[in-house]
LUMFI-990897 format. One record per residue (C-alpha): residue number from 1; x, y, z. Coordinates in Angstrom, 2 decimals, always signed. Each point is the difference from the previous one (the first is absolute). Layout:
BEGIN
+-----+---------+---------+---------+
! pos !      xx !      yy !      zz !
+-----+---------+---------+---------+
! NUM !       X !       Y !       Z !
...
+-----+---------+---------+---------+
//
This chain:
BEGIN
+-----+---------+---------+---------+
! pos !      xx !      yy !      zz !
+-----+---------+---------+---------+
!   1 !  -19.48 !  -30.71 ! +116.80 !
!   2 !   -1.23 !   +1.07 !   -3.47 !
!   3 !   -3.06 !   -1.85 !   -1.28 !
!   4 !   -1.99 !   -0.12 !   -3.23 !
!   5 !   -2.46 !   +2.96 !   -0.32 !
!   6 !   +2.06 !   +2.13 !   +2.40 !
!   7 !   +0.70 !   +3.63 !   -0.83 !
!   8 !   +3.59 !   +1.02 !   +0.77 !
!   9 !   +2.40 !   +2.90 !   -0.56 !
!  10 !   +3.68 !   -0.23 !   -0.98 !
!  11 !   +2.74 !   +1.68 !   -2.07 !
!  12 !   +0.72 !   -1.24 !   -3.54 !
!  13 !   +3.58 !   -1.28 !   +0.16 !
!  14 !   +0.67 !   -0.77 !   -3.63 !
!  15 !   -1.51 !   -0.74 !   -3.42 !
!  16 !   +0.21 !   -2.83 !   -2.52 !
!  17 !   -0.49 !   -0.10 !   -3.76 !
!  18 !   -3.61 !   +0.09 !   -1.15 !
!  19 !   -1.37 !   +2.49 !   +2.52 !
!  20 !   +0.35 !   -2.15 !   +3.11 !
!  21 !   +1.25 !   +1.47 !   +3.28 !
!  22 !   +0.44 !   -1.34 !   +3.51 !
!  23 !   +0.51 !   +0.86 !   +3.65 !
!  24 !   +0.30 !   -1.95 !   +3.23 !
!  25 !   -2.06 !   -0.09 !   +3.19 !
!  26 !   +0.33 !   -2.39 !   +2.95 !
!  27 !   +2.45 !   -2.12 !   -1.99 !
!  28 !   -2.42 !   -0.38 !   -2.94 !
!  29 !   +0.93 !   +1.17 !   -3.52 !
!  30 !   -3.05 !   +1.66 !   -1.53 !
!  31 !   -0.21 !   +0.42 !   -3.79 !
!  32 !   -2.24 !   +2.61 !   -1.63 !
!  33 !   -0.58 !   +1.48 !   -3.45 !
!  34 !   +0.88 !   +3.57 !   -0.96 !
!  35 !   +2.00 !   +0.93 !   +3.09 !
!  36 !   +2.89 !   +2.45 !   -0.11 !
!  37 !   +3.09 !   -0.41 !   +2.15 !
!  38 !   -0.30 !   +2.16 !   +3.12 !
!  39 !   -3.80 !   +0.28 !   +0.06 !
!  40 !   -1.89 !   -0.68 !   +3.20 !
!  41 !   -3.05 !   -2.02 !   -1.06 !
!  42 !   -3.17 !   -1.39 !   +1.54 !
!  43 !   -0.50 !   -3.51 !   -1.38 !
!  44 !   -2.75 !   -2.64 !   +0.04 !
!  45 !   +1.44 !   -3.52 !   +0.38 !
!  46 !   -1.49 !   -2.23 !   -2.72 !
!  47 !   +1.89 !   -3.18 !   +0.84 !
!  48 !   +2.85 !   -1.14 !   +2.17 !
!  49 !   +2.12 !   -3.14 !   +0.21 !
!  50 !   +2.68 !   -0.28 !   +2.64 !
!  51 !   +2.19 !   +3.09 !   -0.32 !
!  52 !   -1.29 !   +1.21 !   -3.39 !
!  53 !   -3.19 !   +1.96 !   -0.60 !
!  54 !   -1.76 !   +1.70 !   -2.92 !
!  55 !   -1.86 !   +3.23 !   +0.57 !
!  56 !   -1.83 !   +2.82 !   -1.71 !
!  57 !   +0.84 !   +3.65 !   +0.61 !
!  58 !   -3.04 !   +1.79 !   +1.40 !
!  59 !   +1.70 !   +3.34 !   +0.60 !
!  60 !   +3.38 !   +1.69 !   -0.27 !
!  61 !   +0.28 !   +1.40 !   +3.52 !
!  62 !   +3.25 !   +1.88 !   -0.71 !
!  63 !   +1.61 !   +0.54 !   -3.42 !
!  64 !   +3.52 !   -1.16 !   -0.75 !
!  65 !   +2.89 !   +2.49 !   +0.12 !
!  66 !   +0.49 !   -0.98 !   -3.66 !
!  67 !   -3.43 !   +1.42 !   -0.95 !
!  68 !   +0.89 !   +3.55 !   -0.93 !
!  69 !   -1.62 !   +0.43 !   -3.45 !
!  70 !   -3.27 !   +1.59 !   -1.07 !
!  71 !   -2.56 !   -2.52 !   -1.22 !
!  72 !   -2.96 !   +0.07 !   -2.39 !
!  73 !   -3.61 !   +0.35 !   +1.17 !
!  74 !   -0.63 !   -3.75 !   -0.38 !
!  75 !   +2.98 !   -1.10 !   +2.07 !
!  76 !   -0.97 !   -2.47 !   +2.71 !
!  77 !   -3.36 !   -0.89 !   -1.52 !
!  78 !   +1.21 !   -1.20 !   -3.42 !
!  79 !   +1.81 !   -3.33 !   +0.07 !
!  80 !   +2.62 !   +1.15 !   -2.50 !
!  81 !   +3.15 !   +1.95 !   +0.85 !
!  82 !   +0.27 !   -0.27 !   +3.78 !
!  83 !   +3.68 !   +1.05 !   -0.03 !
!  84 !   -0.78 !   +3.48 !   -1.32 !
!  85 !   +0.66 !   +1.55 !   +3.43 !
!  86 !   +3.69 !   -1.07 !   -0.21 !
!  87 !   +2.61 !   +1.84 !   -2.05 !
!  88 !   +0.70 !   -1.63 !   -3.35 !
!  89 !   +3.68 !   -0.40 !   +0.89 !
!  90 !   -1.02 !   -2.01 !   +3.08 !
!  91 !   -2.43 !   -2.10 !   -2.07 !
!  92 !   +2.83 !   -0.99 !   -2.35 !
!  93 !   +2.27 !   -0.94 !   +2.90 !
!  94 !   -2.71 !   -2.20 !   +1.51 !
!  95 !   -0.82 !   -1.76 !   -3.27 !
!  96 !   +3.63 !   -0.76 !   -0.74 !
!  97 !   +0.59 !   -1.25 !   +3.56 !
!  98 !   -3.10 !   -2.22 !   -0.12 !
!  99 !   +0.96 !   -1.58 !   -3.34 !
! 100 !   +3.56 !   -0.70 !   +1.16 !
! 101 !   -1.44 !   -1.59 !   +3.13 !
! 102 !   -2.07 !   -2.41 !   -2.13 !
! 103 !   +3.17 !   -1.00 !   -1.89 !
! 104 !   +1.92 !   -0.54 !   +3.24 !
! 105 !   -2.77 !   -2.18 !   +1.46 !
! 106 !   +0.46 !   -2.60 !   -2.77 !
! 107 !   +3.79 !   +0.13 !   +0.09 !
! 108 !   +0.52 !   +2.36 !   -2.94 !
! 109 !   +2.31 !   +2.31 !   +1.88 !
! 110 !   +3.14 !   +0.22 !   -2.11 !
! 111 !   -1.46 !   +2.26 !   -2.70 !
! 112 !   +1.27 !   +3.17 !   -1.67 !
! 113 !   -2.83 !   +2.51 !   +0.54 !
! 114 !   -0.25 !   +3.15 !   -2.08 !
! 115 !   -1.76 !   +2.95 !   +1.73 !
! 116 !   -3.79 !   +0.16 !   -0.24 !
! 117 !   -1.43 !   +2.33 !   -2.68 !
! 118 !   -2.90 !   +2.28 !   +0.83 !
! 119 !   -2.92 !   +1.01 !   -2.20 !
! 120 !   +0.53 !   +3.28 !   -1.92 !
! 121 !   -3.38 !   +1.17 !   +1.27 !
! 122 !   -1.63 !   -0.94 !   +3.30 !
! 123 !   -3.42 !   +1.57 !   -0.69 !
! 124 !   -2.29 !   -0.05 !   -3.06 !
! 125 !   +1.99 !   -2.97 !   -1.29 !
! 126 !   -2.60 !   -2.73 !   -0.53 !
! 127 !   -1.01 !   -0.42 !   -3.64 !
! 128 !   -2.74 !   -2.53 !   +0.75 !
! 129 !   -2.62 !   -0.25 !   +2.74 !
! 130 !   -2.70 !   -2.58 !   +0.69 !
! 131 !   -2.82 !   +1.51 !   +2.06 !
! 132 !   -2.92 !   -1.86 !   +1.59 !
! 133 !   -3.58 !   +1.16 !   +0.48 !
! 134 !   -1.50 !   -0.55 !   +3.45 !
! 135 !   -0.78 !   +1.89 !   +3.17 !
! 136 !   +2.25 !   +1.27 !   +2.77 !
! 137 !   -2.32 !   -1.31 !   +2.68 !
! 138 !   -2.98 !   -2.32 !   -0.17 !
! 139 !   -3.04 !   +1.83 !   -1.34 !
! 140 !   +2.03 !   +3.13 !   -0.82 !
! 141 !   +0.09 !   +1.83 !   -3.31 !
! 142 !   +1.84 !   -1.52 !   -2.93 !
! 143 !   +3.76 !   +0.40 !   -0.13 !
! 144 !   +2.61 !   -0.65 !   -2.68 !
! 145 !   +3.60 !   -0.63 !   +0.90 !
! 146 !   +2.17 !   -2.36 !   +2.03 !
! 147 !   -0.67 !   -2.49 !   +2.77 !
! 148 !   +0.04 !   +1.41 !   +3.51 !
! 149 !   +3.04 !   -1.13 !   +1.97 !
! 150 !   -0.77 !   -3.35 !   +1.63 !
! 151 !   -3.58 !   -0.09 !   -1.35 !
! 152 !   -0.51 !   -1.97 !   -3.21 !
! 153 !   -3.56 !   +1.11 !   -0.71 !
! 154 !   +0.27 !   +3.72 !   +0.85 !
! 155 !   +1.03 !   +2.37 !   -2.80 !
! 156 !   +1.58 !   +3.43 !   +0.55 !
! 157 !   -0.50 !   +2.59 !   -2.75 !
! 158 !   +3.56 !   +1.12 !   -0.79 !
! 159 !   -0.70 !   +3.03 !   -2.17 !
! 160 !   +3.02 !   +1.83 !   +1.48 !
! 161 !   +2.45 !   -2.94 !   -0.17 !
! 162 !   +3.52 !   +1.36 !   -0.45 !
! 163 !   +1.77 !   -2.99 !   -1.55 !
! 164 !   -2.20 !   -0.24 !   -3.09 !
! 165 !   +0.07 !   +2.29 !   -3.02 !
! 166 !   -2.02 !   +3.14 !   +0.68 !
! 167 !   -2.26 !   -0.56 !   -3.05 !
! 168 !   -1.27 !   -3.17 !   +1.70 !
! 169 !   -1.52 !   +2.12 !   +2.80 !
! 170 !   -2.22 !   +1.88 !   -2.44 !
! 171 !   -1.04 !   -3.20 !   -1.77 !
! 172 !   -0.85 !   -1.68 !   +3.33 !
! 173 !   -2.07 !   +2.95 !   +1.27 !
! 174 !   -1.89 !   +0.33 !   -3.30 !
! 175 !   -0.97 !   -3.67 !   -0.19 !
! 176 !   -0.95 !   -0.26 !   +3.69 !
! 177 !   -2.22 !   +3.10 !   -0.12 !
! 178 !   -1.62 !   -1.13 !   -3.25 !
! 179 !   -1.17 !   -3.33 !   +1.43 !
! 180 !   -0.90 !   +1.42 !   +3.41 !
! 181 !   -2.29 !   +2.52 !   -1.70 !
! 182 !   -1.73 !   -2.80 !   -1.92 !
! 183 !   -0.09 !   -2.18 !   +3.16 !
! 184 !   +1.55 !   -2.96 !   -1.79 !
! 185 !   +0.83 !   -2.78 !   +2.50 !
! 186 !   +3.48 !   -1.37 !   +0.53 !
! 187 !   +0.65 !   -3.76 !   -0.02 !
! 188 !   -0.18 !   -1.65 !   +3.43 !
! 189 !   +2.68 !   -2.70 !   -0.07 !
! 190 !   -1.66 !   -1.96 !   +2.82 !
! 191 !   -3.57 !   +0.06 !   -1.36 !
! 192 !   +1.05 !   +0.01 !   -3.68 !
! 193 !   -2.49 !   +2.69 !   -0.96 !
! 194 !   +0.58 !   +3.43 !   -1.50 !
! 195 !   +1.60 !   +1.55 !   -3.07 !
! 196 !   +3.16 !   +2.08 !   +0.55 !
! 197 !   +3.16 !   -2.00 !   +0.77 !
! 198 !   +3.29 !   +1.66 !   -0.94 !
! 199 !   +1.58 !   +2.91 !   -1.82 !
! 200 !   +3.42 !   -0.46 !   -1.61 !
! 201 !   +1.92 !   +3.02 !   -1.30 !
! 202 !   +3.33 !   +0.00 !   -1.84 !
! 203 !   +2.07 !   +2.96 !   -1.14 !
! 204 !   +3.20 !   -0.13 !   -2.02 !
! 205 !   +2.54 !   +2.26 !   +1.69 !
! 206 !   +1.83 !   +1.22 !   -3.11 !
! 207 !   -2.86 !   +0.18 !   -2.52 !
! 208 !   -2.77 !   +1.04 !   +2.42 !
! 209 !   -2.47 !   -2.49 !   -1.51 !
! 210 !   -2.76 !   -1.10 !   +2.40 !
! 211 !   -2.07 !   -3.20 !   -0.11 !
! 212 !   -3.11 !   -0.37 !   +2.20 !
! 213 !   -1.67 !   -3.37 !   +0.65 !
! 214 !   -3.28 !   -0.22 !   +1.93 !
! 215 !   -0.69 !   -3.50 !   +1.33 !
! 216 !   -3.60 !   -1.00 !   +0.81 !
! 217 !   -2.25 !   -3.02 !   +0.22 !
! 218 !   -2.74 !   -0.66 !   -2.56 !
! 219 !   -2.76 !   +0.50 !   +2.58 !
! 220 !   -1.05 !   +3.34 !   -1.53 !
! 221 !   -0.10 !   +1.44 !   -3.50 !
! 222 !   +1.20 !   +3.62 !   -0.07 !
! 223 !   +0.64 !   +2.49 !   -2.77 !
! 224 !   +3.40 !   +1.45 !   +0.93 !
! 225 !   +0.20 !   +2.57 !   -2.79 !
! 226 !   -0.47 !   +2.97 !   +2.36 !
! 227 !   +2.80 !   -1.27 !   +2.26 !
! 228 !   +2.30 !   -0.28 !   -3.00 !
! 229 !   -0.74 !   +3.60 !   -0.98 !
! 230 !   +0.67 !   +1.22 !   +3.56 !
! 231 !   +3.35 !   -1.79 !   +0.05 !
! 232 !   +1.01 !   +1.32 !   -3.42 !
! 233 !   -0.83 !   +3.54 !   +1.17 !
! 234 !   +2.36 !   -0.15 !   +3.02 !
! 235 !   +2.91 !   +2.45 !   +0.01 !
! 236 !   +2.83 !   -2.48 !   +0.47 !
! 237 !   +3.75 !   +0.26 !   -0.50 !
! 238 !   -0.10 !   -3.24 !   -1.98 !
! 239 !   -2.32 !   -1.11 !   -2.79 !
! 240 !   -2.68 !   -2.67 !   +0.27 !
! 241 !   +0.54 !   -2.33 !   -2.98 !
! 242 !   -2.32 !   -2.82 !   +1.06 !
! 243 !   -2.99 !   -0.74 !   +2.24 !
! 244 !   -0.98 !   -3.65 !   +0.47 !
! 245 !   -2.86 !   -1.81 !   +1.71 !
! 246 !   +0.92 !   -3.44 !   +1.32 !
! 247 !   -2.68 !   -2.42 !   +1.19 !
! 248 !   +0.98 !   -2.38 !   +2.79 !
! 249 !   -2.46 !   -2.33 !   +1.75 !
! 250 !   +2.68 !   -2.15 !   +1.61 !
! 251 !   -0.36 !   -0.42 !   +3.76 !
! 252 !   +3.69 !   +0.70 !   +0.67 !
! 253 !   +0.82 !   +3.57 !   +0.97 !
! 254 !   +2.46 !   +0.52 !   -2.85 !
! 255 !   +0.04 !   +2.03 !   -3.19 !
! 256 !   -0.66 !   -2.38 !   -2.87 !
! 257 !   -1.99 !   +0.07 !   -3.21 !
! 258 !   -2.96 !   -2.08 !   -1.13 !
! 259 !   -0.46 !   +2.59 !   -2.75 !
! 260 !   +1.47 !   +3.43 !   -0.67 !
! 261 !   -1.75 !   +2.66 !   -2.09 !
! 262 !   +1.49 !   +3.14 !   -1.51 !
! 263 !   -1.77 !   +3.15 !   +1.17 !
! 264 !   +2.54 !   +2.34 !   -1.57 !
! 265 !   +3.31 !   -0.18 !   -1.82 !
! 266 !   +2.35 !   -2.95 !   +0.37 !
! 267 !   +0.95 !   -2.62 !   +2.58 !
! 268 !   +3.66 !   +0.89 !   +0.54 !
! 269 !   +2.46 !   +2.81 !   +0.70 !
! 270 !   +3.45 !   +0.52 !   -1.49 !
! 271 !   +2.87 !   +0.56 !   +2.44 !
! 272 !   +3.64 !   +0.80 !   -0.68 !
! 273 !   +2.83 !   -1.58 !   +1.96 !
! 274 !   +3.76 !   +0.28 !   -0.56 !
! 275 !   -0.47 !   +1.02 !   -3.63 !
! 276 !   -2.53 !   -2.76 !   -0.73 !
! 277 !   -3.79 !   +0.12 !   -0.37 !
! 278 !   -2.44 !   -2.36 !   +1.71 !
! 279 !   -3.66 !   -0.64 !   -0.65 !
! 280 !   -1.67 !   -0.72 !   +3.35 !
! 281 !   -3.46 !   -1.53 !   -0.15 !
! 282 !   -2.69 !   +0.04 !   +2.69 !
! 283 !   +0.93 !   -3.35 !   +1.55 !
! 284 !   +3.72 !   -0.31 !   -0.71 !
! 285 !   +2.66 !   +0.44 !   +2.68 !
! 286 !   +2.24 !   +3.04 !   -0.02 !
! 287 !   +2.06 !   +1.43 !   +2.86 !
! 288 !   -2.13 !   +2.51 !   +1.93 !
! 289 !   +2.82 !   +2.54 !   +0.43 !
! 290 !   +1.34 !   +0.95 !   -3.42 !
! 291 !   +3.07 !   +2.07 !   +0.93 !
! 292 !   +1.06 !   -2.52 !   +2.64 !
! 293 !   -0.56 !   -2.81 !   -2.54 !
! 294 !   +2.56 !   +1.67 !   -2.24 !
! 295 !   +2.53 !   -0.14 !   +2.83 !
! 296 !   -0.92 !   -3.65 !   +0.70 !
! 297 !   +0.46 !   -0.99 !   -3.64 !
! 298 !   +3.32 !   +1.82 !   -0.19 !
! 299 !   +1.15 !   -2.08 !   +2.98 !
! 300 !   -1.15 !   -3.17 !   -1.77 !
! 301 !   +1.70 !   +1.07 !   -3.23 !
! 302 !   +3.21 !   +0.66 !   +1.92 !
! 303 !   -0.22 !   -3.40 !   +1.73 !
! 304 !   -0.63 !   -1.77 !   -3.32 !
! 305 !   +3.13 !   +1.66 !   -1.37 !
! 306 !   +1.40 !   -0.66 !   -3.44 !
! 307 !   -2.43 !   -2.30 !   -1.83 !
! 308 !   +1.34 !   +0.14 !   -3.55 !
! 309 !   -0.54 !   -3.30 !   -1.82 !
! 310 !   -1.83 !   -1.40 !   +3.02 !
! 311 !   -3.50 !   -1.45 !   +0.43 !
! 312 !   -2.04 !   +1.54 !   +2.81 !
! 313 !   -3.09 !   -1.61 !   +1.56 !
! 314 !   -2.39 !   +2.52 !   +1.56 !
! 315 !   -2.25 !   -2.15 !   +2.21 !
! 316 !   -3.22 !   +1.43 !   +1.49 !
! 317 !   +0.53 !   +2.80 !   -2.52 !
! 318 !   -3.33 !   +1.84 !   +0.27 !
! 319 !   -0.19 !   +2.47 !   -2.90 !
! 320 !   +3.64 !   -0.77 !   -0.81 !
! 321 !   +1.41 !   +3.21 !   +1.43 !
! 322 !   +3.22 !   -1.37 !   +1.52 !
! 323 !   +0.72 !   -2.28 !   -2.94 !
! 324 !   -0.34 !   +2.86 !   -2.46 !
! 325 !   +2.22 !   +2.26 !   +2.10 !
! 326 !   +2.85 !   -2.54 !   -0.30 !
! 327 !   -0.87 !   -1.15 !   -3.55 !
! 328 !   +2.13 !   +2.59 !   -1.87 !
! 329 !   +3.17 !   -1.60 !   +1.40 !
! 330 !   -1.15 !   -3.65 !   -0.27 !
! 331 !   -0.04 !   -2.57 !   -2.77 !
! 332 !   -3.53 !   -1.16 !   +0.87 !
! 333 !   -2.57 !   +0.53 !   +2.77 !
! 334 !   -2.68 !   -2.59 !   +0.74 !
! 335 !   -2.72 !   +1.00 !   +2.45 !
! 336 !   -2.65 !   -2.14 !   +1.69 !
! 337 !   -3.10 !   +1.37 !   +1.75 !
! 338 !   -3.25 !   -1.70 !   +1.06 !
! 339 !   -2.25 !   +3.03 !   -0.68 !
! 340 !   -0.85 !   -0.19 !   -3.72 !
! 341 !   -1.04 !   +3.65 !   -0.15 !
! 342 !   +3.43 !   +1.01 !   +1.31 !
! 343 !   +1.78 !   -2.25 !   -2.52 !
! 344 !   -1.95 !   +1.53 !   -2.87 !
! 345 !   +1.00 !   +3.43 !   +1.27 !
! 346 !   +3.64 !   -1.14 !   +0.28 !
! 347 !   -0.03 !   -1.11 !   -3.65 !
! 348 !   -1.52 !   +3.30 !   -1.11 !
! 349 !   +2.51 !   +1.92 !   +2.11 !
! 350 !   +2.91 !   -1.82 !   -1.61 !
! 351 !   -1.33 !   +0.98 !   -3.45 !
! 352 !   -0.56 !   +3.56 !   +1.23 !
! 353 !   +3.64 !   +0.16 !   +1.08 !
! 354 !   +1.40 !   -1.69 !   -3.10 !
! 355 !   +1.39 !   -2.93 !   +1.98 !
! 356 !   +0.00 !   -3.06 !   -2.26 !
! 357 !   +2.08 !   -2.13 !   +2.39 !
! 358 !   -2.80 !   -0.42 !   +2.57 !
! 359 !   -2.44 !   -2.91 !   +0.22 !
! 360 !   -2.78 !   -0.17 !   +2.57 !
! 361 !   -1.89 !   -3.15 !   +0.99 !
! 362 !   -3.33 !   -0.20 !   +1.84 !
! 363 !   -0.23 !   -2.68 !   +2.67 !
! 364 !   +1.05 !   -1.23 !   +3.42 !
! 365 !   +3.77 !   +0.31 !   +0.44 !
! 366 !   -0.01 !   -3.38 !   +1.79 !
! 367 !   -1.30 !   -1.66 !   -3.19 !
! 368 !   +1.38 !   +2.15 !   -2.80 !
! 369 !   +3.67 !   -0.14 !   +0.99 !
! 370 !   -0.11 !   -3.74 !   -0.73 !
! 371 !   -0.95 !   +0.72 !   -3.62 !
! 372 !   +2.85 !   +2.40 !   -0.76 !
! 373 !   +2.68 !   -1.32 !   -2.33 !
! 374 !   +2.36 !   +2.93 !   +0.52 !
! 375 !   +2.53 !   +0.04 !   +2.83 !
! 376 !   +0.34 !   +3.26 !   +1.93 !
! 377 !   +3.24 !   +1.74 !   +0.84 !
! 378 !   -1.80 !   +2.37 !   +2.37 !
! 379 !   -3.34 !   -0.45 !   +1.80 !
! 380 !   -2.01 !   +2.90 !   +1.40 !
! 381 !   -2.54 !   -1.00 !   +2.64 !
! 382 !   -2.75 !   +2.40 !   +1.07 !
! 383 !   -2.65 !   -2.25 !   +1.62 !
! 384 !   -3.20 !   +0.95 !   +1.85 !
! 385 !   +0.03 !   +0.49 !   +3.78 !
! 386 !   -0.27 !   -3.73 !   +0.72 !
! 387 !   +3.34 !   -0.65 !   -1.69 !
! 388 !   +0.84 !   -2.77 !   -2.45 !
! 389 !   -1.74 !   -3.38 !   -0.08 !
! 390 !   +2.53 !   -2.63 !   +1.21 !
! 391 !   -0.23 !   -1.94 !   -3.27 !
! 392 !   +0.50 !   +3.16 !   -2.06 !
! 393 !   +3.04 !   +0.88 !   +2.13 !
! 394 !   +1.41 !   -3.49 !   -0.57 !
! 395 !   -0.41 !   +0.47 !   -3.77 !
! 396 !   +1.68 !   +3.41 !   +0.23 !
! 397 !   +2.94 !   -1.60 !   +1.80 !
! 398 !   +0.18 !   -2.82 !   -2.57 !
! 399 !   +0.54 !   +2.52 !   -2.81 !
! 400 !   +3.43 !   +0.68 !   +1.52 !
! 401 !   +0.02 !   +3.69 !   -0.94 !
! 402 !   +3.24 !   +1.79 !   +0.79 !
! 403 !   -1.86 !   +2.87 !   +1.67 !
! 404 !   -3.37 !   +0.52 !   +1.68 !
! 405 !   -1.41 !   +3.42 !   +0.86 !
! 406 !   -2.85 !   -0.35 !   +2.49 !
! 407 !   -2.38 !   +2.96 !   +0.44 !
! 408 !   -2.37 !   -0.40 !   +2.95 !
! 409 !   -2.82 !   +2.02 !   +1.55 !
! 410 !   -0.05 !   -2.41 !   +2.97 !
! 411 !   +3.35 !   -0.59 !   +1.74 !
! 412 !   -1.61 !   -2.74 !   +2.14 !
! 413 !   -0.58 !   -2.27 !   -2.99 !
! 414 !   +3.22 !   +1.23 !   -1.63 !
! 415 !   +2.27 !   -1.34 !   +2.75 !
! 416 !   -1.71 !   -3.42 !   -0.16 !
! 417 !   +0.78 !   -0.23 !   -3.72 !
! 418 !   +3.53 !   +1.33 !   +0.47 !
! 419 !   +0.80 !   -2.77 !   +2.49 !
! 420 !   -1.01 !   -2.59 !   -2.64 !
! 421 !   +2.02 !   +1.75 !   -2.70 !
! 422 !   +3.01 !   +0.06 !   +2.30 !
! 423 !   -0.37 !   -3.73 !   +0.69 !
! 424 !   +0.02 !   -0.54 !   -3.77 !
! 425 !   +3.37 !   +1.68 !   -0.34 !
! 426 !   -0.87 !   +3.63 !   -0.61 !
! 427 !   +1.90 !   +2.73 !   +1.83 !
! 428 !   -1.57 !   +3.34 !   +0.95 !
! 429 !   +2.24 !   +2.72 !   -1.43 !
! 430 !   -1.85 !   +3.06 !   +1.25 !
! 431 !   -3.40 !   +1.26 !   +1.09 !
! 432 !   -1.80 !   +3.33 !   +0.15 !
! 433 !   -3.33 !   +1.30 !   +1.29 !
! 434 !   -2.07 !   +2.45 !   -2.06 !
! 435 !   -2.91 !   +1.77 !   +1.65 !
! 436 !   -2.95 !   +0.28 !   -2.36 !
! 437 !   -2.60 !   +0.61 !   +2.69 !
! 438 !   +0.72 !   +2.93 !   +2.35 !
! 439 !   -1.97 !   +0.04 !   +3.28 !
! 440 !   -0.95 !   -3.68 !   -0.30 !
! 441 !   +1.72 !   -3.17 !   +1.24 !
! 442 !   +0.84 !   -1.25 !   -3.50 !
! 443 !   +3.39 !   +0.08 !   -1.73 !
! 444 !   +1.58 !   -1.61 !   -3.07 !
! 445 !   +3.22 !   -1.97 !   +0.20 !
! 446 !   +2.34 !   -0.92 !   -2.87 !
! 447 !   +2.58 !   -2.79 !   +0.33 !
! 448 !   +2.53 !   -1.23 !   -2.54 !
! 449 !   +1.29 !   -3.58 !   +0.20 !
! 450 !   +2.66 !   -1.76 !   -2.04 !
! 451 !   +0.68 !   -3.67 !   -0.54 !
! 452 !   +2.61 !   -1.08 !   +2.54 !
+-----+---------+---------+---------+
//
């Protein structure tokens, strides 16, 4: 009989959306993170209740027959792309199957599915990375990179990471070596002491513009001029257009700004997308895979369809990318986004693209939709991972739009909202998955609904 704190071995039978996998032993279903179907794993049992247990993989005893791909040097240690050992074709099959399973579980089974779209590039595709300073093991030398798999406080230096733009590797190495040489301490999130917290790097795919943001506490005062000169001297494929220094003394382990200083250049990059230009600032949201984002937005534009003489609401609009992509064929686009910096960028982007039929509003969608006098013909929803606040969804339904196009990065919250929309009389016309994140568990899903 399996008990808590036991160590057991079994074969991974199947996977679920979000990186969960499971196998069975002695009649008990055991769930784990980051398992691949067909692996034989050694697992520590964290908790068990009746015939369901949760465990942690201690070791992959035997790889899966599906694992036939070469992997990067950080694979297994880094908590990022654990599916890299599987062919990309197999990854797409699994993601599509997992999403359809989520739909079926809530009774959304009678749906016209279009085939999943893959990313144009499966390596060097990330245009933004957030790195953390720390150490790989307690008392070890300083590292800069991603969290170790299953260990929140351990940081793996990922200077050979294959999914990020190659210029990022040189920037990461330069900054890490600079501070190691000066013996500058990193910030200990448990003890709340230290200086170095995060490094955020963006690069526009089409223009090659690079923005670097160093995030520290205020516990030291450093002259960073020499670091700036070292970065500017790097032989990169892109061009550094801005270097920022953000101060953050908040206890939460997130990138946020108490104050941001300019060390060099400007605080944004310009990116091109489907014939439009977008100004992307240090803290505004933009899809992290530019070429895949173009495919995603073409799907959305196709689902929106003919919008002549129609009013389009773009809710949770970010920097207004989707709204501006559909704006040329719409009467008016109204976007709402809670991040003021992103809204300001959206307004500037609309001017940059000569779109005078776009209006962007800063605020909580849940509150701002109540203030709108216009009535939408089409609503585009692109909410954060948690989905739409129930009250905001009720207000969306009350608008009575003829068509809703829902773009989701989290199919789990998507299906919850779709059930409510269906209850309110909307019919799901078609759905399609778009993979923006090769080698990871994430996938985008686009659904078009019409008023029944």
